[in-house]
All heavy atoms as a GROMACS GRO file, in nm:
protein
  356
    1MET      N    1   9.196   8.093   9.656
    1MET     CA    2   9.316   8.021   9.690
    1MET      C    3   9.278   7.874   9.711
    1MET      O    4   9.192   7.842   9.790
    1MET     CB    5   9.373   8.081   9.820
    1MET     CG    6   9.491   8.006   9.873
    1MET     SD    7   9.573   8.095  10.006
    1MET     CE    8   9.476   8.046  10.144
    2LYS      N    9   9.348   7.789   9.634
    2LYS     CA   10   9.326   7.644   9.644
    2LYS      C   11   9.459   7.574   9.661
    2LYS      O   12   9.558   7.613   9.598
    2LYS     CB   13   9.260   7.591   9.516
    2LYS     CG   14   9.113   7.624   9.500
    2LYS     CD   15   9.061   7.548   9.382
    2LYS     CE   16   8.911   7.557   9.375
    2LYS     NZ   17   8.858   7.475   9.268
    3PRO      N   18   9.461   7.467   9.739
    3PRO     CA   19   9.585   7.391   9.749
    3PRO      C   20   9.609   7.305   9.625
    3PRO      O   21   9.514   7.262   9.561
    3PRO     CB   22   9.562   7.302   9.872
    3PRO     CG   23   9.414   7.291   9.887
    3PRO     CD   24   9.358   7.420   9.829
    4LEU      N   25   9.736   7.283   9.590
    4LEU     CA   26   9.770   7.196   9.479
    4LEU      C   27   9.772   7.054   9.530
    4LEU      O   28   9.822   7.026   9.641
    4LEU     CB   29   9.908   7.232   9.423
    4LEU     CG   30   9.917   7.355   9.337
    4LEU    CD1   31  10.059   7.372   9.289
    4LEU    CD2   32   9.824   7.352   9.221
    5LYS      N   33   9.721   6.961   9.452
    5LYS     CA   34   9.718   6.822   9.494
    5LYS      C   35   9.859   6.758   9.480
    5LYS      O   36   9.895   6.675   9.561
    5LYS     CB   37   9.620   6.744   9.406
    5LYS     CG   38   9.477   6.784   9.428
    5LYS     CD   39   9.384   6.706   9.339
    5LYS     CE   40   9.242   6.752   9.359
    5LYS     NZ   41   9.151   6.679   9.269
    6ALA      N   42   9.933   6.801   9.381
    6ALA     CA   43  10.061   6.738   9.352
    6ALA      C   44  10.174   6.777   9.451
    6ALA      O   45  10.265   6.700   9.469
    6ALA     CB   46  10.105   6.773   9.210
    7GLU      N   47  10.162   6.897   9.510
    7GLU     CA   48  10.271   6.941   9.596
    7GLU      C   49  10.215   6.988   9.731
    7GLU      O   50  10.119   7.061   9.737
    7GLU     CB   51  10.345   7.059   9.530
    7GLU     CG   52  10.411   7.014   9.399
    7GLU     CD   53  10.500   7.126   9.342
    7GLU    OE1   54  10.557   7.200   9.422
    7GLU    OE2   55  10.504   7.134   9.220
    8LYS      N   56  10.282   6.942   9.835
    8LYS     CA   57  10.239   6.974   9.972
    8LYS      C   58  10.267   7.121  10.004
    8LYS      O   59  10.372   7.174   9.968
    8LYS     CB   60  10.311   6.883  10.070
    8LYS     CG   61  10.264   6.896  10.210
    8LYS     CD   62  10.339   6.800  10.302
    8LYS     CE   63  10.293   6.822  10.444
    8LYS     NZ   64  10.370   6.740  10.537
    9ASP      N   65  10.176   7.186  10.072
    9ASP     CA   66  10.190   7.324  10.118
    9ASP      C   67  10.205   7.426  10.006
    9ASP      O   68  10.252   7.536  10.028
    9ASP     CB   69  10.309   7.336  10.216
    9ASP     CG   70  10.290   7.254  10.339
    9ASP    OD1   71  10.175   7.235  10.383
    9ASP    OD2   72  10.391   7.205  10.395
   10THR      N   73  10.166   7.392   9.885
   10THR     CA   74  10.170   7.484   9.773
   10THR      C   75  10.027   7.519   9.732
   10THR      O   76   9.941   7.431   9.725
   10THR     CB   77  10.245   7.423   9.652
   10THR    OG1   78  10.377   7.387   9.695
   10THR    CG2   79  10.257   7.525   9.538
   11TYR      N   80  10.002   7.647   9.708
   11TYR     CA   81   9.867   7.691   9.675
   11TYR      C   82   9.868   7.765   9.541
   11TYR      O   83   9.971   7.805   9.490
   11TYR     CB   84   9.817   7.789   9.782
   11TYR     CG   85   9.802   7.724   9.915
   11TYR    CD1   86   9.908   7.721  10.006
   11TYR    CD2   87   9.683   7.665   9.953
   11TYR    CE1   88   9.895   7.658  10.131
   11TYR    CE2   89   9.667   7.603  10.075
   11TYR     CZ   90   9.774   7.601  10.163
   11TYR     OH   91   9.761   7.540  10.282
   12ARG      N   92   9.750   7.779   9.484
   12ARG     CA   93   9.736   7.851   9.357
   12ARG      C   94   9.631   7.960   9.373
   12ARG      O   95   9.535   7.947   9.452
   12ARG     CB   96   9.697   7.757   9.244
   12ARG     CG   97   9.559   7.701   9.259
   12ARG     CD   98   9.526   7.606   9.148
   12ARG     NE   99   9.387   7.560   9.167
   12ARG     CZ  100   9.334   7.464   9.100
   12ARG    NH1  101   9.400   7.398   9.010
   12ARG    NH2  102   9.209   7.430   9.121
   13LEU      N  103   9.650   8.066   9.302
   13LEU     CA  104   9.559   8.179   9.305
   13LEU      C  105   9.530   8.216   9.159
   13LEU      O  106   9.622   8.231   9.079
   13LEU     CB  107   9.617   8.298   9.377
   13LEU     CG  108   9.531   8.422   9.388
   13LEU    CD1  109   9.407   8.393   9.472
   13LEU    CD2  110   9.608   8.534   9.449
   14ARG      N  111   9.404   8.223   9.121
   14ARG     CA  112   9.365   8.258   8.985
   14ARG      C  113   9.349   8.407   8.972
   14ARG      O  114   9.274   8.472   9.051
   14ARG     CB  115   9.234   8.188   8.950
   14ARG     CG  116   9.195   8.204   8.805
   14ARG     CD  117   9.077   8.122   8.773
   14ARG     NE  118   8.957   8.188   8.824
   14ARG     CZ  119   8.836   8.134   8.827
   14ARG    NH1  120   8.817   8.014   8.786
   14ARG    NH2  121   8.735   8.203   8.874
   15VAL      N  122   9.415   8.466   8.872
   15VAL     CA  123   9.403   8.609   8.843
   15VAL      C  124   9.379   8.619   8.693
   15VAL      O  125   9.475   8.621   8.616
   15VAL     CB  126   9.529   8.689   8.884
   15VAL    CG1  127   9.514   8.835   8.856
   15VAL    CG2  128   9.562   8.662   9.031
   16GLY      N  129   9.255   8.623   8.652
   16GLY     CA  130   9.222   8.625   8.508
   16GLY      C  131   9.270   8.499   8.440
   16GLY      O  132   9.238   8.388   8.482
   17LYS      N  133   9.351   8.514   8.334
   17LYS     CA  134   9.406   8.399   8.263
   17LYS      C  135   9.534   8.348   8.324
   17LYS      O  136   9.595   8.254   8.275
   17LYS     CB  137   9.434   8.438   8.117
   17LYS     CG  138   9.309   8.471   8.037
   17LYS     CD  139   9.344   8.503   7.897
   17LYS     CE  140   9.218   8.535   7.817
   17LYS     NZ  141   9.250   8.564   7.678
   18TYR      N  142   9.582   8.408   8.431
   18TYR     CA  143   9.709   8.373   8.494
   18TYR      C  144   9.687   8.296   8.624
   18TYR      O  145   9.583   8.311   8.689
   18TYR     CB  146   9.794   8.497   8.520
   18TYR     CG  147   9.842   8.559   8.390
   18TYR    CD1  148   9.770   8.654   8.325
   18TYR    CD2  149   9.961   8.516   8.333
   18TYR    CE1  150   9.812   8.708   8.206
   18TYR    CE2  151  10.005   8.570   8.215
   18TYR     CZ  152   9.930   8.666   8.151
   18TYR     OH  153   9.975   8.718   8.034
   19ARG      N  154   9.790   8.221   8.664
   19ARG     CA  155   9.790   8.152   8.793
   19ARG      C  156   9.914   8.190   8.868
   19ARG      O  157  10.022   8.205   8.808
   19ARG     CB  158   9.789   7.999   8.773
   19ARG     CG  159   9.674   7.948   8.698
   19ARG     CD  160   9.540   7.973   8.773
   19ARG     NE  161   9.426   7.916   8.706
   19ARG     CZ  162   9.354   7.980   8.616
   19ARG    NH1  163   9.382   8.104   8.583
   19ARG    NH2  164   9.252   7.921   8.560
   20ILE      N  165   9.902   8.205   8.997
   20ILE     CA  166  10.015   8.236   9.083
   20ILE      C  167  10.029   8.115   9.178
   20ILE      O  168   9.934   8.082   9.250
   20ILE     CB  169   9.992   8.365   9.164
   20ILE    CG1  170   9.972   8.481   9.071
   20ILE    CG2  171  10.108   8.388   9.261
   20ILE    CD1  172   9.929   8.608   9.138
   21LEU      N  173  10.146   8.052   9.176
   21LEU     CA  174  10.172   7.939   9.267
   21LEU      C  175  10.257   7.994   9.381
   21LEU      O  176  10.357   8.062   9.358
   21LEU     CB  177  10.245   7.828   9.193
   21LEU     CG  178  10.177   7.768   9.073
   21LEU    CD1  179  10.260   7.656   9.016
   21LEU    CD2  180  10.037   7.723   9.104
   22PHE      N  181  10.218   7.962   9.503
   22PHE     CA  182  10.294   8.014   9.616
   22PHE      C  183  10.293   7.918   9.734
   22PHE      O  184  10.211   7.827   9.742
   22PHE     CB  185  10.241   8.151   9.659
   22PHE     CG  186  10.098   8.152   9.704
   22PHE    CD1  187  10.065   8.136   9.836
   22PHE    CD2  188   9.994   8.165   9.613
   22PHE    CE1  189   9.934   8.136   9.881
   22PHE    CE2  190   9.862   8.164   9.654
   22PHE     CZ  191   9.830   8.150   9.788
   23VAL      N  192  10.387   7.939   9.824
   23VAL     CA  193  10.400   7.861   9.948
   23VAL      C  194  10.391   7.956  10.064
   23VAL      O  195  10.446   8.065  10.060
   23VAL     CB  196  10.540   7.790   9.948
   23VAL    CG1  197  10.555   7.710  10.076
   23VAL    CG2  198  10.556   7.700   9.828
   24VAL      N  199  10.323   7.915  10.168
   24VAL     CA  200  10.311   7.994  10.290
   24VAL      C  201  10.401   7.931  10.396
   24VAL      O  202  10.384   7.816  10.432
   24VAL     CB  203  10.166   8.002  10.340
   24VAL    CG1  204  10.159   8.083  10.469
   24VAL    CG2  205  10.076   8.058  10.236
   25VAL      N  206  10.500   8.007  10.443
   25VAL     CA  207  10.591   7.962  10.547
   25VAL      C  208  10.574   8.058  10.664
   25VAL      O  209  10.613   8.174  10.655
   25VAL     CB  210  10.738   7.962  10.498
   25VAL    CG1  211  10.830   7.916  10.607
   25VAL    CG2  212  10.752   7.879  10.372
   26LYS      N  213  10.514   8.009  10.772
   26LYS     CA  214  10.479   8.089  10.887
   26LYS      C  215  10.390   8.203  10.841
   26LYS      O  216  10.282   8.183  10.793
   26LYS     CB  217  10.601   8.130  10.963
   26LYS     CG  218  10.678   8.015  11.024
   26LYS     CD  219  10.792   8.060  11.109
   26LYS     CE  220  10.867   7.940  11.164
   26LYS     NZ  221  10.975   7.977  11.245
   27LYS      N  222  10.438   8.328  10.847
   27LYS     CA  223  10.357   8.444  10.803
   27LYS      C  224  10.416   8.504  10.674
   27LYS      O  225  10.381   8.617  10.638
   27LYS     CB  226  10.355   8.548  10.913
   27LYS     CG  227  10.278   8.504  11.032
   27LYS     CD  228  10.270   8.615  11.134
   27LYS     CE  229  10.192   8.569  11.254
   27LYS     NZ  230  10.175   8.674  11.353
   28VAL      N  231  10.495   8.430  10.602
   28VAL     CA  232  10.561   8.480  10.480
   28VAL      C  233  10.506   8.402  10.360
   28VAL      O  234  10.493   8.280  10.362
   28VAL     CB  235  10.713   8.461  10.487
   28VAL    CG1  236  10.780   8.506  10.358
   28VAL    CG2  237  10.771   8.538  10.605
   29ILE      N  238  10.472   8.475  10.254
   29ILE     CA  239  10.426   8.414  10.130
   29ILE      C  240  10.539   8.420  10.030
   29ILE      O  241  10.590   8.526   9.998
   29ILE     CB  242  10.303   8.490  10.073
   29ILE    CG1  243  10.187   8.479  10.173
   29ILE    CG2  244  10.267   8.436   9.936
   29ILE    CD1  245  10.068   8.564  10.134
   30LEU      N  246  10.580   8.302   9.981
   30LEU     CA  247  10.686   8.291   9.881
   30LEU      C  248  10.625   8.254   9.747
   30LEU      O  249  10.564   8.147   9.735
   30LEU     CB  250  10.788   8.184   9.921
   30LEU     CG  251  10.857   8.205  10.055
   30LEU    CD1  252  10.941   8.082  10.090
   30LEU    CD2  253  10.943   8.327  10.051
   31ILE      N  254  10.634   8.344   9.650
   31ILE     CA  255  10.580   8.318   9.517
   31ILE      C  256  10.680   8.227   9.445
   31ILE      O  257  10.796   8.254   9.432
   31ILE     CB  258  10.560   8.450   9.441
   31ILE    CG1  259  10.456   8.533   9.516
   31ILE    CG2  260  10.516   8.420   9.297
   31ILE    CD1  261  10.432   8.668   9.454
   32VAL      N  262  10.624   8.113   9.397
   32VAL     CA  263  10.704   8.012   9.330
   32VAL      C  264  10.703   8.034   9.180
   32VAL      O  265  10.808   8.028   9.116
   32VAL     CB  266  10.651   7.870   9.360
   32VAL    CG1  267  10.726   7.765   9.286
   32VAL    CG2  268  10.654   7.844   9.510
   33LYS      N  269  10.588   8.065   9.123
   33LYS     CA  270  10.578   8.077   8.978
   33LYS      C  271  10.452   8.160   8.941
   33LYS      O  272  10.349   8.148   9.008
   33LYS     CB  273  10.566   7.938   8.917
   33LYS     CG  274  10.598   7.928   8.773
   33LYS     CD  275  10.605   7.783   8.733
   33LYS     CE  276  10.670   7.769   8.598
   33LYS     NZ  277  10.672   7.630   8.555
   34ILE      N  278  10.465   8.239   8.836
   34ILE     CA  279  10.350   8.315   8.778
   34ILE      C  280  10.350   8.288   8.632
   34ILE      O  281  10.454   8.298   8.565
   34ILE     CB  282  10.362   8.466   8.806
   34ILE    CG1  283  10.367   8.495   8.955
   34ILE    CG2  284  10.248   8.542   8.742
   34ILE    CD1  285  10.395   8.640   8.991
   35GLY      N  286  10.234   8.256   8.576
   35GLY     CA  287  10.227   8.233   8.434
   35GLY      C  288  10.086   8.203   8.384
   35GLY      O  289   9.993   8.194   8.464
   36PRO      N  290  10.071   8.187   8.252
   36PRO     CA  291   9.940   8.151   8.195
   36PRO      C  292   9.895   8.015   8.250
   36PRO      O  293   9.973   7.930   8.285
   36PRO     CB  294   9.968   8.141   8.046
   36PRO     CG  295  10.097   8.207   8.024
   36PRO     CD  296  10.174   8.200   8.150
   37ARG      N  297   9.763   7.998   8.254
   37ARG     CA  298   9.704   7.880   8.312
   37ARG      C  299   9.762   7.748   8.262
   37ARG      O  300   9.797   7.662   8.341
   37ARG     CB  301   9.552   7.880   8.283
   37ARG     CG  302   9.479   7.766   8.349
   37ARG     CD  303   9.332   7.774   8.317
   37ARG     NE  304   9.309   7.756   8.177
   37ARG     CZ  305   9.274   7.639   8.120
   37ARG    NH1  306   9.260   7.530   8.192
   37ARG    NH2  307   9.251   7.633   7.992
   38GLY      N  308   9.781   7.729   8.136
   38GLY     CA  309   9.828   7.604   8.081
   38GLY      C  310   9.974   7.576   8.108
   38GLY      O  311  10.017   7.463   8.115
   39ASP      N  312  10.054   7.681   8.124
   39ASP     CA  313  10.200   7.664   8.136
   39ASP      C  314  10.250   7.660   8.278
   39ASP      O  315  10.356   7.606   8.304
   39ASP     CB  316  10.271   7.778   8.061
   39ASP     CG  317  10.244   7.774   7.910
   39ASP    OD1  318  10.211   7.665   7.858
   39ASP    OD2  319  10.256   7.882   7.845
   40VAL      N  320  10.178   7.717   8.368
   40VAL     CA  321  10.231   7.733   8.505
   40VAL      C  322  10.248   7.602   8.578
   40VAL      O  323  10.336   7.589   8.666
   40VAL     CB  324  10.145   7.834   8.585
   40VAL    CG1  325  10.016   7.769   8.632
   40VAL    CG2  326  10.218   7.892   8.702
   41TYR      N  327  10.172   7.499   8.542
   41TYR     CA  328  10.180   7.374   8.612
   41TYR      C  329  10.288   7.279   8.558
   41TYR      O  330  10.319   7.180   8.617
   41TYR     CB  331  10.046   7.301   8.611
   41TYR     CG  332   9.936   7.386   8.671
   41TYR    CD1  333   9.836   7.442   8.592
   41TYR    CD2  334   9.934   7.412   8.807
   41TYR    CE1  335   9.738   7.518   8.647
   41TYR    CE2  336   9.835   7.490   8.863
   41TYR     CZ  337   9.735   7.543   8.784
   41TYR     OH  338   9.637   7.621   8.840
   42LYS      N  339  10.345   7.314   8.442
   42LYS     CA  340  10.451   7.230   8.381
   42LYS      C  341  10.581   7.252   8.452
   42LYS      O  342  10.612   7.365   8.492
   42LYS     CB  343  10.465   7.261   8.235
   42LYS     CG  344  10.340   7.230   8.155
   42LYS     CD  345  10.354   7.270   8.012
   42LYS     CE  346  10.224   7.251   7.937
   42LYS     NZ  347  10.234   7.298   7.798
   43LYS      N  348  10.659   7.145   8.468
   43LYS     CA  349  10.790   7.161   8.535
   43LYS      C  350  10.900   7.178   8.436
   43LYS      O  351  10.907   7.158   8.330
   43LYS     CB  352  10.817   7.040   8.622
   43LYS     CG  353  10.732   7.041   8.743
   43LYS     CD  354  10.769   6.932   8.839
   43LYS     CE  355  10.683   6.942   8.964
   43LYS     NZ  356  10.730   6.860   9.068
   0.00000   0.00000   0.00000
């Protein structure tokens, strides 16, 4: 789990060729986006 530099309080998790972007709010994990490594960071 690594924090994203571009967005505050957003983290990324690497799972093989995929990335999971998520936000932690108190004790809740909100998944923002799941996708291939190259595409997940595009808006």
